[in-house]
C-alpha positions as CSV (number, residue, x, y, z in Angstrom):
1,M,-4.8,6.6,-70.1
2,I,-2.5,4.1,-68.6
3,I,-3.9,0.6,-67.9
4,I,-2.2,-1.3,-65.1
5,P,-3.3,-5.1,-65.1
6,D,-5.3,-6.0,-62.1
7,D,-2.7,-8.6,-60.9
8,V,0.0,-6.0,-60.9
9,L,-2.2,-3.6,-58.8
10,A,-3.1,-6.5,-56.5
11,S,0.5,-7.3,-55.8
12,M,1.4,-3.8,-54.7
13,K,2.1,-3.8,-51.1
14,L,0.1,-0.6,-50.4
15,P,-3.4,0.1,-49.0
16,E,-5.9,0.2,-51.9
17,K,-6.6,3.9,-51.2
18,D,-2.9,4.8,-51.7
19,K,-2.1,3.0,-54.8
20,E,-3.1,5.7,-57.4
21,R,-1.6,8.5,-55.6
22,F,1.7,6.4,-55.1
23,L,1.8,5.5,-58.9
24,K,1.2,9.2,-59.9
25,V,4.1,10.6,-57.6
26,E,6.6,7.8,-58.8
27,L,5.6,8.6,-62.3
28,A,5.9,12.3,-62.0
29,I,9.3,12.1,-60.2
30,A,10.8,9.7,-62.8
31,L,9.6,11.8,-65.8
32,Y,10.8,15.1,-64.1
33,Q,14.1,13.5,-63.3
34,R,14.5,12.3,-66.9
35,G,13.6,15.8,-68.3
36,I,10.5,14.5,-70.0
37,L,8.2,16.8,-67.9
38,S,8.8,20.2,-66.5
39,M,8.4,20.7,-62.8
40,G,5.0,22.4,-63.3
41,K,3.6,19.5,-65.3
42,A,5.2,16.8,-63.0
43,R,3.8,18.4,-59.8
44,K,0.4,18.6,-61.5
45,L,0.6,15.0,-62.4
46,A,1.7,14.3,-58.7
47,E,-1.1,16.6,-57.4
48,M,1.3,18.3,-55.2
49,S,1.9,21.9,-54.6
50,K,5.4,23.5,-56.0
51,W,6.8,23.2,-52.4
52,E,5.6,19.7,-51.8
53,F,7.1,18.6,-54.9
54,I,10.5,20.4,-54.3
55,E,10.5,18.7,-50.8
56,E,9.8,15.4,-52.4
57,L,12.7,15.9,-54.9
58,A,14.9,16.8,-52.1
59,R,14.0,13.5,-49.9
60,R,14.8,11.5,-53.1
61,K,18.0,13.4,-53.8
62,V,16.8,14.3,-57.3
63,E,18.5,17.3,-58.8
64,R,16.3,20.1,-59.5
65,H,16.1,21.6,-63.0
66,Y,16.3,25.4,-62.2
67,T,15.7,27.5,-65.1
68,I,16.0,31.4,-65.6
69,K,12.3,31.6,-65.5
70,E,12.1,30.0,-62.2
71,L,14.6,32.2,-60.8
72,E,12.8,35.3,-62.1
73,E,9.6,34.0,-60.4
74,D,11.5,33.2,-57.2
75,I,13.0,36.8,-57.1
76,A,9.6,38.4,-58.0
77,F,8.0,36.3,-55.1
78,A,10.8,37.4,-52.6
79,K,10.0,41.0,-53.6
80,G,6.4,40.5,-52.9
81,S,5.2,40.9,-56.5
82,E,4.0,38.7,-59.2
């Protein structure tokens, strides 16, 4: 569990309801970009679908770590099989 001091949370210029989601996405992107989390784990932290996460990476110009396994999954998906 990460504990963020109340004064830090209060100083964030975001609506209260958006703060947790914002922090999760920021952390997920940063950890993915540094190679600390895989895409699957990072998007789970960000609570995003695979495609939402990929789009967010593109918006931020974060290079995607594309593995052989992901390529195989994409090829299988394109062929209509799993």
